[in-house]
Every structure is written in structure tokens, then in C-alpha cells.
Backbone as CSV, one residue per row, in Angstrom:
resi,resn,N_x,N_y,N_z,CA_x,CA_y,CA_z,C_x,C_y,C_z
1,UNK,-41.799,-14.206,-1.263,-41.055,-14.992,-2.452,-40.244,-13.933,-3.075
2,UNK,-40.941,-12.593,-3.179,-39.781,-11.360,-3.843,-38.625,-11.341,-3.364
3,UNK,-38.827,-11.169,-1.931,-37.377,-11.204,-1.402,-36.354,-12.214,-1.432
4,UNK,-36.988,-13.655,-1.725,-35.909,-14.182,-1.882,-34.932,-14.090,-3.350
5,UNK,-36.147,-14.061,-4.438,-35.788,-13.613,-6.045,-34.640,-12.488,-5.594
6,UNK,-34.490,-11.366,-4.852,-34.067,-10.388,-4.741,-32.203,-10.594,-4.393
7,UNK,-32.795,-11.631,-3.173,-31.740,-11.846,-2.812,-30.801,-12.841,-3.409
8,UNK,-31.717,-13.850,-4.202,-30.917,-14.577,-5.366,-30.361,-13.961,-6.205
9,UNK,-30.879,-12.629,-6.921,-30.259,-11.923,-7.601,-28.907,-11.162,-7.261
10,UNK,-29.318,-10.874,-6.324,-27.736,-10.279,-5.848,-26.240,-10.712,-5.341
11,UNK,-26.807,-12.081,-5.028,-26.259,-13.315,-4.762,-25.568,-13.769,-6.389
12,UNK,-26.141,-13.307,-7.220,-25.773,-14.232,-8.497,-24.976,-13.017,-8.931
13,UNK,-25.308,-11.591,-8.828,-24.237,-10.295,-9.009,-22.756,-10.341,-8.737
14,UNK,-22.979,-11.076,-7.382,-21.629,-11.053,-6.934,-21.082,-12.010,-7.110
15,UNK,-21.522,-12.934,-7.184,-20.954,-14.574,-7.994,-20.152,-13.975,-8.869
16,UNK,-20.437,-13.043,-10.193,-20.340,-12.854,-11.333,-19.253,-11.874,-11.317
17,UNK,-19.300,-10.837,-9.967,-18.326,-9.995,-10.144,-17.009,-10.899,-9.712
18,UNK,-17.102,-12.043,-8.701,-16.280,-12.221,-8.427,-15.175,-13.431,-9.085
19,UNK,-16.424,-13.736,-10.417,-15.879,-14.536,-11.110,-15.173,-13.548,-12.381
20,UNK,-15.629,-12.569,-12.436,-14.853,-11.472,-13.103,-13.631,-11.028,-12.710
21,UNK,-13.077,-11.182,-11.465,-12.552,-10.178,-11.002,-10.933,-11.876,-10.558
22,UNK,-11.727,-12.933,-10.892,-10.594,-13.820,-10.515,-10.059,-13.959,-12.367
23,UNK,-11.442,-13.848,-13.048,-10.640,-13.915,-14.512,-9.329,-12.537,-14.632
24,UNK,-9.529,-11.597,-13.856,-8.457,-10.714,-14.178,-7.072,-10.916,-13.499
25,UNK,-7.465,-11.478,-12.539,-6.172,-11.908,-11.633,-5.602,-12.976,-12.443
26,UNK,-6.090,-13.969,-12.726,-5.727,-15.273,-14.114,-4.997,-14.442,-14.789
27,UNK,-5.296,-13.546,-15.567,-4.759,-13.244,-17.188,-3.697,-11.965,-16.547
28,UNK,-3.335,-10.922,-15.566,-2.501,-10.895,-14.701,-1.351,-11.962,-14.296
29,UNK,-1.791,-13.001,-13.886,-0.842,-14.347,-13.708,0.007,-14.794,-14.773
30,UNK,-0.992,-14.697,-15.823,-0.301,-15.373,-16.984,0.597,-14.455,-17.523
31,UNK,0.336,-13.442,-17.613,1.391,-12.214,-18.441,2.318,-12.205,-16.894
32,UNK,2.289,-12.120,-16.037,3.062,-12.098,-15.008,4.629,-13.430,-15.049
33,UNK,3.957,-14.448,-15.627,4.640,-16.204,-15.291,5.601,-16.009,-15.866
34,UNK,6.259,-15.175,-16.830,6.942,-15.530,-17.791,7.307,-14.396,-18.786
35,UNK,8.916,-13.857,-18.571,9.484,-12.939,-19.380,10.143,-12.581,-18.718
36,UNK,10.770,-10.795,-19.047,11.707,-10.225,-18.310,11.507,-8.724,-18.104
37,UNK,11.512,-8.717,-16.906,11.054,-7.358,-16.040,12.113,-6.837,-15.731
38,UNK,11.884,-5.413,-15.484,12.178,-4.231,-15.134,11.596,-3.897,-13.643
39,UNK,12.205,-4.337,-12.474,11.652,-3.698,-10.974,11.934,-2.095,-10.765
40,UNK,11.321,-1.336,-10.218,11.721,-0.130,-10.010,11.007,0.129,-8.480
41,UNK,11.782,1.102,-7.484,10.669,1.141,-6.190,9.694,2.293,-6.175
42,UNK,9.442,2.968,-5.489,8.274,3.784,-4.987,8.757,4.800,-5.752
43,UNK,10.199,5.247,-5.569,10.945,6.443,-5.874,11.173,6.511,-7.382
44,UNK,10.591,5.413,-8.219,11.349,5.121,-9.765,12.592,5.175,-9.978
45,UNK,13.305,4.418,-8.603,14.762,4.102,-9.029,14.560,2.548,-9.910
46,UNK,15.148,1.725,-10.713,15.530,1.114,-11.289,16.437,0.373,-9.839
47,UNK,15.725,-1.203,-9.269,16.051,-1.890,-8.719,17.157,-2.836,-9.046
48,UNK,16.001,-3.822,-10.036,16.852,-4.881,-10.784,15.937,-5.514,-11.649
49,UNK,17.305,-5.937,-12.542,16.031,-7.141,-14.003,15.694,-8.392,-13.256
50,UNK,14.664,-8.800,-13.989,13.795,-9.615,-12.922,13.672,-10.976,-14.562
51,UNK,13.890,-12.147,-14.790,13.470,-13.081,-15.766,12.591,-14.155,-14.895
52,UNK,11.924,-14.604,-15.302,10.603,-15.292,-14.573,10.483,-16.367,-15.869
53,UNK,10.730,-17.668,-15.489,10.059,-18.730,-16.175,9.861,-20.256,-15.198
54,UNK,9.007,-20.922,-15.117,8.956,-22.157,-14.463,8.840,-22.413,-13.385
55,UNK,8.167,-21.048,-12.208,7.739,-20.986,-11.517,9.278,-20.416,-10.135
56,UNK,10.162,-19.593,-11.662,11.690,-19.076,-10.642,11.587,-17.617,-11.298
57,UNK,11.918,-16.890,-10.332,12.668,-15.694,-10.625,14.339,-15.350,-10.786
58,UNK,14.639,-15.280,-11.448,16.287,-14.618,-11.589,16.598,-13.105,-11.233
59,UNK,16.832,-13.052,-10.230,17.244,-11.330,-10.094,18.107,-10.577,-10.334
60,UNK,18.687,-9.977,-11.231,19.593,-9.582,-11.358,20.343,-8.013,-11.241
61,UNK,20.721,-8.073,-9.704,20.934,-6.386,-9.523,22.414,-5.661,-10.356
62,UNK,22.367,-4.672,-9.838,23.647,-4.268,-10.521,24.935,-4.127,-10.090
63,UNK,26.076,-4.492,-10.626,27.236,-4.544,-9.610,27.305,-5.636,-8.937
64,UNK,26.506,-6.948,-9.367,26.505,-7.938,-8.526,26.077,-9.113,-9.557
65,UNK,27.632,-9.726,-9.519,27.437,-10.975,-10.904,26.458,-11.632,-11.053
66,UNK,26.754,-12.580,-9.899,25.397,-13.509,-9.469,23.760,-13.260,-9.611
67,UNK,22.878,-14.416,-10.223,21.884,-14.122,-9.984,21.480,-14.378,-8.507
68,UNK,20.588,-13.363,-8.221,19.721,-14.147,-6.789,18.553,-15.151,-7.348
69,UNK,18.278,-16.345,-6.547,17.118,-17.117,-7.366,16.015,-17.205,-6.329
70,UNK,14.667,-16.689,-6.765,13.339,-17.181,-6.012,12.299,-17.732,-6.652
71,UNK,12.006,-18.710,-5.695,10.524,-19.408,-6.572,9.851,-18.902,-6.228
72,UNK,8.602,-18.861,-6.962,6.872,-17.834,-6.823,6.561,-19.011,-7.238
73,UNK,5.098,-18.804,-6.533,3.623,-19.615,-6.600,2.783,-18.577,-6.633
74,UNK,1.846,-18.571,-7.765,0.546,-17.594,-7.964,-0.031,-18.754,-6.884
75,UNK,-1.596,-17.900,-6.681,-2.367,-18.240,-5.741,-3.328,-17.201,-5.375
76,UNK,-4.573,-17.048,-6.290,-5.522,-15.981,-6.152,-5.256,-14.743,-6.304
77,UNK,-4.664,-14.602,-6.886,-4.089,-13.234,-7.435,-3.069,-12.953,-6.737
78,UNK,-2.303,-13.619,-5.959,-1.015,-13.199,-4.994,0.121,-14.156,-5.419
79,UNK,0.986,-13.748,-5.481,2.450,-14.391,-5.733,2.996,-14.607,-4.296
80,UNK,3.514,-15.834,-3.999,4.406,-16.348,-2.887,5.794,-15.751,-3.872
81,UNK,6.285,-15.475,-2.825,8.066,-15.421,-3.473,8.718,-15.911,-1.875
82,UNK,9.814,-16.611,-2.444,10.997,-17.016,-1.395,12.219,-17.294,-2.301
83,UNK,13.094,-17.014,-1.678,14.360,-17.300,-1.859,14.786,-18.996,-2.130
84,UNK,15.423,-19.393,-3.109,15.421,-20.518,-3.189,16.500,-20.829,-2.410
85,UNK,17.860,-20.554,-2.085,18.811,-21.385,-1.634,19.236,-20.889,-0.563
86,UNK,18.471,-20.466,1.077,18.816,-18.993,1.375,20.558,-19.317,2.161
87,UNK,20.642,-18.417,2.267,21.623,-18.144,2.780,21.609,-17.530,4.472
88,UNK,20.828,-16.506,4.262,20.889,-15.868,5.484,19.426,-16.357,5.899
89,UNK,19.321,-15.924,7.562,17.832,-16.288,8.212,16.523,-15.233,7.238
90,UNK,17.124,-13.906,7.318,15.969,-13.061,6.611,15.879,-13.598,5.222
91,UNK,16.861,-14.562,4.541,15.883,-15.298,3.522,15.478,-15.931,3.126
92,UNK,14.786,-16.739,4.888,13.821,-17.814,4.706,12.423,-16.921,4.954
93,UNK,12.241,-15.693,4.410,10.774,-15.040,4.776,10.120,-15.476,3.635
94,UNK,8.750,-15.664,3.528,8.330,-15.474,1.845,7.216,-14.764,2.190
95,UNK,6.939,-13.954,1.139,6.355,-12.620,1.174,5.605,-13.045,0.046
96,UNK,4.392,-12.148,0.229,3.050,-12.176,-0.555,2.834,-11.305,-1.456
97,UNK,2.924,-11.110,-2.491,3.448,-10.003,-3.351,1.580,-9.468,-4.481
98,UNK,1.445,-8.455,-4.138,-0.107,-8.506,-4.819,0.303,-7.207,-6.000
99,UNK,-0.386,-7.413,-7.394,0.289,-7.077,-8.500,-1.167,-6.122,-9.203
100,UNK,-1.253,-4.798,-9.771,-2.238,-4.590,-10.058,-1.814,-3.811,-11.507
101,UNK,-2.227,-4.399,-12.416,-2.215,-3.767,-13.849,-2.512,-2.220,-14.197
102,UNK,-1.501,-1.326,-14.110,-1.695,-0.277,-14.210,-1.799,0.374,-16.029
103,UNK,-0.799,-0.323,-16.996,-1.138,-0.179,-18.067,-0.723,-1.597,-19.151
104,UNK,-0.736,-1.063,-20.358,-0.020,-2.372,-21.116,0.310,-3.549,-20.347
105,UNK,2.167,-3.243,-20.115,2.999,-3.822,-19.480,3.756,-3.445,-18.814
106,UNK,3.054,-2.470,-17.515,2.948,-1.939,-16.391,2.488,-2.393,-15.257
107,UNK,2.866,-2.915,-14.165,2.374,-3.530,-12.909,2.659,-2.787,-11.434
108,UNK,1.901,-2.453,-10.977,2.250,-1.849,-9.353,2.521,-2.857,-8.704
109,UNK,2.720,-2.813,-7.594,2.850,-4.293,-6.472,3.261,-3.721,-5.185
110,UNK,2.793,-4.333,-3.971,3.027,-4.503,-2.631,3.288,-5.743,-1.996
111,UNK,4.343,-6.085,-1.357,5.136,-6.541,-0.987,4.861,-6.960,0.875
112,UNK,4.086,-7.685,1.103,4.575,-8.154,3.083,5.109,-9.367,3.512
113,UNK,5.514,-9.510,4.319,5.795,-10.951,4.676,4.317,-11.825,5.049
114,UNK,4.534,-13.080,4.335,3.118,-13.862,4.173,2.920,-14.373,5.968
115,UNK,3.717,-14.621,6.301,3.535,-15.544,7.598,3.717,-15.294,8.917
116,UNK,4.304,-13.835,8.852,4.946,-13.181,10.294,3.943,-11.938,9.866
117,UNK,4.505,-11.855,11.408,3.647,-10.377,11.875,4.296,-9.153,11.910
118,UNK,4.945,-8.898,10.870,6.105,-7.862,10.354,5.156,-6.644,10.119
119,UNK,5.857,-5.484,10.504,5.287,-4.398,9.205,6.671,-3.465,8.631
120,UNK,6.668,-4.376,7.819,7.040,-4.393,6.688,6.175,-4.328,5.202
121,UNK,6.391,-3.657,4.398,5.854,-3.141,2.809,6.674,-2.519,2.031
122,UNK,6.826,-3.289,0.843,7.751,-2.504,0.205,6.636,-2.527,-1.323
123,UNK,7.034,-1.658,-1.932,6.279,-1.005,-3.033,7.116,-0.597,-4.448
124,UNK,6.355,-0.868,-5.337,6.775,0.125,-6.414,6.260,-0.809,-7.757
125,UNK,6.757,-0.289,-8.885,6.425,-0.726,-9.749,7.302,-1.795,-11.206
126,UNK,6.882,-2.851,-11.780,7.295,-3.229,-12.749,6.688,-3.620,-13.822
127,UNK,8.254,-3.192,-14.885,7.347,-3.346,-16.264,8.240,-4.335,-16.962
128,UNK,7.214,-4.726,-17.830,7.454,-5.952,-18.365,8.212,-5.878,-19.799
129,UNK,9.956,-5.791,-20.123,10.207,-5.440,-21.150,10.167,-6.898,-22.605
130,UNK,9.658,-7.718,-22.172,9.772,-8.812,-23.059,9.436,-10.158,-22.764
131,UNK,8.715,-10.970,-23.116,7.931,-12.353,-23.376,9.717,-13.009,-23.747
132,UNK,10.484,-12.556,-23.886,11.983,-13.943,-23.975,12.545,-13.227,-22.794
133,UNK,13.355,-14.316,-22.932,14.871,-14.558,-21.588,15.591,-14.388,-22.007
134,UNK,16.785,-13.655,-22.098,18.227,-14.005,-22.310,18.864,-15.096,-22.466
135,UNK,19.809,-15.303,-23.130,20.375,-16.831,-23.104,20.871,-17.313,-21.948
136,UNK,22.089,-16.140,-21.319,22.524,-16.839,-20.176,21.056,-17.088,-19.038
137,UNK,19.829,-16.458,-18.875,19.294,-16.634,-17.784,18.581,-17.822,-18.489
138,UNK,18.161,-18.477,-19.459,17.903,-19.279,-20.127,18.628,-20.625,-19.736
139,UNK,19.818,-20.097,-20.068,20.735,-21.448,-19.217,20.820,-22.051,-17.709
140,UNK,20.380,-20.744,-17.263,20.613,-20.918,-15.761,19.563,-21.491,-15.117
141,UNK,18.264,-21.423,-15.993,16.556,-21.719,-15.842,16.922,-23.167,-16.213
142,UNK,17.025,-23.757,-17.085,17.268,-25.036,-17.751,17.920,-26.047,-16.340
143,UNK,18.983,-25.501,-15.871,19.750,-26.191,-14.551,18.757,-26.397,-12.841
144,UNK,18.127,-25.547,-12.889,17.167,-25.108,-11.629,16.085,-26.749,-11.633
145,UNK,15.831,-26.856,-10.400,14.572,-28.184,-10.304,13.537,-27.569,-9.996
146,UNK,12.569,-27.701,-10.132,10.979,-26.959,-10.159,10.880,-26.976,-8.445
147,UNK,10.577,-25.744,-7.860,10.344,-25.773,-6.272,8.888,-26.551,-5.381
148,UNK,8.093,-26.672,-6.745,6.696,-27.773,-6.244,7.176,-29.509,-6.051
């Protein structure tokens, strides 16, 4: 009986730890779902500015006039990202992106193809610069249909 009680205590501890980790994931997801972000590669070079709202991500790269449109869906602490209107075959790949909060508004990320056996990994940092979104991006978001 003592072994069963000990086993149940350990099981409850793992359940509590799993619940705490899911709560952390949910808080990160809430922070990452909406706002303006700067994305940096693993060498700290700024890649783009990202605006997020309503399961869409608009990516604005330097020297490119148009937004790149990406739909995203968070699930169990992982974001699944795919190009909204793919133009090329490579754009049809869905990426699984894992984030880890390292500071108040700073997150590291690791992105891999979600459903393909490819040896590709992209890492970097994402900095949330604002909870607000630019007027131009807001107008663009209002014209998009939800991917779900």
C-alpha cells in the first residue's frame, strides 16, 4: 500500500509539473498572438518586422514593398506557420516553431518543417516591440479571412 501511495504522489507531482508547463505555454501564446515584433537571426541580424493578429502574421522585410502573409495556429506550446497564399512549392511547407521566453519581451525560437523529414532548422530571437499594430498593417488584417 505504501508503494501505491508513493507512486500516486509521484504521479500527482508530474501532473502538477505538466500543468505548470502548459500554463507557461499558454501565457507565452497569449503574448505572442498579437502585436508588433522584430525578428533577428542567430547572428543578431534583423530579418524583418512581424505584425500578428487573428491567426495571421504579416512579415515586412527591408527593401520589399509587399507584406508576406502567414497564417499561424498555436497548439500545445508550438506555433504552426504556413504561407497564406503560396506562390512557390517551398511556400507550401508548414513550420513548427517553438518559442522560449528569455526576458520580458524577448523570445528565442527554433523552426523546423512540421510534416516533412528535412534537416532544416532556423533559430533566432523575436522581440515584442508593441502590443499595437501599425495602421497600414491593421487595414491589411481587416481584409484577410481567418484561415480556420
